[in-house]
N, C-alpha and C positions, 0 to 999 in steps of 0.2 A: 186433244188424242193421241196424237203417233207415242210425243212424249210419255204420258202414264201408259201407256202400253208400253214403251221400252224397260221403264222402270219395274210393269211387274213381270216380266221376263227375269230379267234382272235377278230378283228378290226370288222367283221361283229356281234358276238356276242355281243360286248360292245354298239355298235351301235342299235341292239335290245334293249336291257335293257332301255337304253334313253329312246330309244321312246315310250315303257310302261310303265314308270317314270311318263313323260308328258303326257300321255293318262290319268292315275289314275290323277292325280291334276287335271287336268281340271274336272274331276268327280265329282270328293269329293271338296263340299261347303268349303270355307276356315272360320277361326273363324271369328264368330261375337264378335266385343271388344263394349260392351256401352259406349256412353260419361258418363260421372256423371253429372249430374243437380250441377250447383255452386250457391250459394248463389251469392248474391249483395249487398250492403250497398249503399241503397239510401242516400244523405243529407237528413238530418231531421230540417226540421226549427223552431230551438226552444225560438227564441227571441219574441220581442212585447211588447207594453205598457201595465204599469199594477199602481192599484194605492193599498197603503198599509195603514195600519191601525194596531197602537201599544199603551200598556200601559204596566206599569212598574212602579219602584223602586226606584226612585234615592236618593242615598246617596250622602248631599255635604259639603261641606266645604269652611272656609273664612280666612282669616288671616289677619293681626292687620289693625286695622283701624286710621289714623291718622286724628287729624282736630286741626285746628288753634285756640288757647287761645290769652288774652291778659289782661293782668294786671292793670285794672284803677291806681292806685297808681305807680306802676314805669315807666307804660307808655308804657311796653314792651309788644311783642306778642312772643308766643314760640307755642308749640306743644305738644295738648295732645293725651292719646292715653287710644283706647278701643280695649279691645279685648272680643270675644264670638263666641259663635257657632251656627249653621241654622240647624235647622230639618232636617229629613232626609221625602220624602214625596212622594206621587204617582206621575206619569208622562204621561200626554195624546200627542198622535202625529198622525197624518197622513202624507201622501206625494205622489206624482204619479212620474214615472220615465218610463225607458225603459233599456228592456233586449236584448242584443246586439246578443245574442246565440251564442259567444265565449268567454264562461266566463268573460266577462267584462257587469256591469248593471252600469246605473247612475240614481239617483234620488235627487228631491228635495222634504225637509219636511219641519213639522212643530210644534214642540212640546211646550208643555205649564204646568207647574208645578210653586207652590205654597210653601212657606218655611218662617218659624218663626226667628227670630233672637234675644238671648238672651246671653246679656253680661254686662262687667263691667267698667265702666272708673276707671282710677286714678286721685289722687291730691297731694296735699300735697308735702313739702319737701322730704317724705319718701318714695312716691309714692302709700299712704294706696287706698284701693277699694273705692270709693266715691258714687257712683251711680249704682243703678239696672237699664239694658238698654234692651226695649228691642222694633223690628221694624218687620214691616211683610215686605214677597217679592213676587212679582210675575215677571218670568221670561217668554218669547218667544220667542224663538229660531229658526230659520232659515237659512237652511245649504241645498248648494249643496253638494252629496254626490258621491263615484265612489267606485265599488267593485271591486273584482277579485274572481272569484271563484276558488276554488283546486283544483275540481274533483267530479264528480257525481257518488254515490257508495249507488246502489241500493232505488236510492228516495232521500238521503241524501247529501247534499252540501256542505260543510263548505267555510267560505268566508271571509277575510280580507276588512277594506275598510278605508277610511278616507274621513272626511266635510270640508267643509267651510263656515264660511257665519257669521251672527251676531245674535247676544239677545237684544230683549228691556227688558231693566232691572228695572222693576220699585218699587222704596223703597215706603214702606206707610211712619208716621209717626212716627219720634224717641221720644221714652217714656223716660225721665230723673227721676226717683227716688230715692231721696237723702236717704243712708244708719243711721239708727238712729244714733246716737252719733257723727256725720259728723259734724265739723265746718261750721256753716252757712256761713261764710264768704267765701268757699271752694267749696259750694257747694247750690244748690238751684235745686226745684222740676219743671223742665222745661220738652217743647217739640219743636221737632224741624222740619220742613219739609223735606220731602221723594227728595232723585232725583231719576229721569226721564231720562233715556235717551240711543243709540245703544251701543252697544258693541262689538267688534271684538270678534270673536270666532271660534277654530276651534276643531276638532273631532277626532277619531280613534276609528275603531272598530272591533268585531270579533264576528262570531257568524254560526249557522247551520239553513239550511231549509231543509226541507221535503216537497216533491213533495205530496198532497192528491190526487189531480187528475191533468190534461195536465192543470186547470185553475188554480187551488188554492194551494199554497203554506205556509206552519206554518212556522214560523221565532224565534228563540229564540238566543238572542246574548246579550252581552256586551258591553256599548261605554261610553270611558272619553271624557268628554265636558273640554275644559277652557276657560272662559268668563273674556274679561280682565278686568281691575280695574277700576273705576270710579267715579262719586261724590257719596254718597250716601246720606248725608243729609245736609241741607241748615243751613244757620242762621235765626233764629227766631227773633234776638231784637240786639241792638247794643253791649251787655252782651255778654259771654261764653256760651258754646262751639261757636266758628264758624263752618266753612262748614267745613265737612267730606269727608275722599276717602278711599274708601277702595282699597288692593291691588288686587284681582281677587277673584274667585269664581271657585271653583272646583268641576265637577259632575260627580261623576259616575251609571251610569244605566244602569240597568238590565232588557229590555225588552221583552215582547213577544207580537210578532204580526202575520198578515197574510199576504199574498199578492193577490189579483186576478190580472191575463194575461188575457186583454181581445182577445177573440178570440180562448186562449188556444196555449201554446207554440209550439205544431206541427202545429198549423194552420188547425185540423180537430174537432176546437169545445172542448168543457171541459170536455166528456165523460175520457172512458180509455187513455193510451199515445199509440201515433201511432206507428206499428211494422216497424223496418225500412228495414228488412230483407226480400228481395222479390227473388223467384225463374228466371232464365232465361228461356227463351222459351224453347221448348223442341228442343233439336238436333238430328239431322239423326244419326244415327250409322254408326260409321266407319267402314268401309269392306277395310280389304285391296286388292289388285288388285296384282295377280300372272302374270305375265308373261313367 
C-alpha cells in the first residue's frame, strides 16, 4: 500500500509540472523571425536598332599585276609583269544595324577610301625595269556583318566578327613613264584606261566598345578585308601593253567609331543605365505556432 501511494503521488507531481509548463508557453510570446527581403533580377532589354559612323586608317597592299603583251615582229603574245605598292590612307564609313540583346549583333556597312599605286614594269630579255607607273584607286566596300559580344565588363564589351559583301573598285588612268636609257623599241610613254568593277570581299574583325550612356557606345577595332582580284587597266591601242589584272587587295583597317541605339539599350531613354535589381514586396513576418 505504501508503494502504491508513492507511485500515485509521483504521477500527480509529473502531471502538475507538465500543466505548469504548458501554461507558461501560452503566456510567453513566441520569437518573431523576420523574413529577409531578397533581390530579384529582372530581365533587361539590351537590344535595338542602331546607326554607326567610323573613321580610320587603312594599310593596303597589292600583289603582282600581269598584263598581255604582243611582239609585232614575232607575232607572239606574252605576259608582262607590273609590281608596286598602294599608299596607305584614311577610310570613312557608316552603317545601320540591330543588337539582339543576347551577345549577337548584325549590321550593314559602307566604307570609302582612296589610294595611289606606284610601281614599275619590266621588259627586255633580262627583265630590267622599263617604266615608272602610277595610278589612282578609289574603293567603296558594302558589307553584311555579324558580331559576337564576348561579355560585358563595367561598360566594356570585347567582340569578334565577320563580314561578306562586295567592293566597287575604280582604277584611274594608268600612266607609264619610260626610264632614261631604256631602248625606245621596248618602251614608250603611254596611258591606259583604268578598270572599274564590283569585286567579292570578305572581312574579319575584332575590337572593344564602351557604353558612354544607354544610347551611345564608343567602338575601337581592327578589321582585315580581302578584295578579290580583277581588271586594273585596259588596252589603250593596238600596241603594248594589253589589259592588266591584279591578284587582289589586302586592307588592314584600324577604326574608331560610335554607335547610337535608338531608345537606348534598356528601353528607358538615353540617360543612365537602368537598374535591373528590384526588391520583393514586403512579406509578413513568420511566426511559429506552438500547440
